[in-house]
C-alpha positions in Angstrom: 110.4 111.5 96.4 108.4 112.2 99.7 105.9 109.8 100.8 102.6 110.2 102.8 101.6 107.0 105.4 98.4 106.2 106.2 97.4 103.7 109.1 94.0 102.6 109.1 92.6 100.3 112.1 89.6 98.7 113.2 87.3 100.8 115.0 87.6 99.3 118.9 84.0 97.7 119.2 84.5 95.8 115.9 85.9 92.2 116.2 89.4 91.2 114.7 89.8 87.9 113.8 93.1 88.1 112.7 94.4 90.0 115.8 92.8 87.2 117.9 94.9 84.6 115.9 98.3 86.3 115.8 97.8 86.6 119.6 97.1 83.0 119.9 100.1 82.2 118.0 102.7 84.4 119.8 102.9 82.1 122.9 103.4 79.1 120.7 106.5 81.1 119.6 107.8 82.4 122.4 106.7 85.7 122.8 104.9 85.8 125.7 104.5 89.3 126.7 101.4 90.4 124.9 98.3 90.2 125.6 96.0 91.5 122.9 96.8 92.2 118.8 95.2 94.5 116.5 95.4 94.1 112.8 95.2 97.2 111.0 96.5 98.7 107.6 99.4 100.6 106.3 99.1 102.8 102.8 102.6 104.6 101.2 101.3 107.4 99.0 104.4 108.7 96.4 104.5 112.4 96.0 106.4 113.5 93.0 107.6 116.9 94.4 107.0 118.5 97.6 104.1 117.3 100.0 102.1 120.7 100.2 99.6 121.5 102.6 96.7 120.6 99.7 98.5 117.5 99.0 98.3 116.1 102.8 94.6 117.8 102.7 94.1 115.4 100.1 95.9 112.6 101.0 93.7 112.7 104.4 90.2 112.9 102.5 91.5 110.3 100.6 92.2 108.1 104.0 89.0 108.6 105.2 86.5 108.0 102.0 88.8 105.5 100.0 91.3 103.7 102.1 89.5 103.2 104.9 85.7 101.9 105.3 84.4 104.8 107.8 81.7 102.3 109.2 84.1 99.8 110.9 87.7 101.6 110.5 89.5 104.8 112.2 92.5 106.8 110.3 94.8 106.9 113.0 97.4 108.2 111.1 98.4 110.4 107.9 102.3 112.0 108.1 104.7 113.0 105.5 107.8 110.3 105.7 111.4 111.8 104.6 112.9 110.6 101.9 115.0 107.8 102.2 
């Protein structure tokens, strides 16, 4: 069954305490090449049957109205992922 993947990230002006905690821990674990981390959310919507333009539009609408908080988050990606 195909999946639609939705990625949501905090808006740039919103503080990201989880990202700050991660970027602070990385050097202690030997990962010193990274200067910033932003943590977001990923949703995988499984579709029974073919993903049509209408279903993809529904996924975009769901992403903007239910899966994200439009006040503090941006939907950065909505894409169909091929079956595994």
